C-alpha positions in Angstrom: -22.0 37.5 -13.6 -19.2 37.6 -11.0 -21.3 35.6 -8.6 -21.8 32.9 -11.3 -18.1 32.8 -11.9 -17.4 32.4 -8.2 -20.0 29.6 -7.9 -18.5 27.9 -11.0 -15.0 28.1 -9.5 -16.3 26.8 -6.1 -17.9 23.8 -7.9 -14.6 23.0 -9.7 -12.7 23.3 -6.4 -15.2 21.0 -4.6 -14.8 18.4 -7.4 -11.0 18.5 -7.2 -11.2 18.2 -3.4 -13.6 15.2 -3.7 -11.3 13.5 -6.2 -8.3 14.1 -4.0 -10.1 12.8 -0.9 -11.2 9.7 -2.8 -7.6 9.0 -3.8 -6.5 9.5 -0.3 -9.2 7.2 1.0 -8.1 4.5 -1.4 -4.5 4.9 -0.4 -5.4 4.9 3.3 -7.6 1.8 2.8 -4.7 0.0 1.1 -2.2 1.1 3.8 -4.5 0.3 6.8 -6.7 -2.4 5.4 -6.7 -4.1 8.9 -7.6 -0.8 10.6 -11.2 0.2 11.3 -13.1 2.7 9.1 -13.0 5.4 11.8 -9.3 5.9 11.4 -9.8 6.7 7.7 -12.7 9.1 8.6 -10.4 10.9 11.2 -7.7 11.3 8.6 -10.2 12.9 6.2 -11.1 15.7 8.6 
């Protein structure tokens, strides 16, 4: 049961991180629309 709870929390964390990274990507795209995509990828890591 604890393992299930951990996996559930992990999934929620992953969703939150993905949402945040998507927002960051959009913000970076707007800020550096003239910059290549690699810059955005580097900022994600």
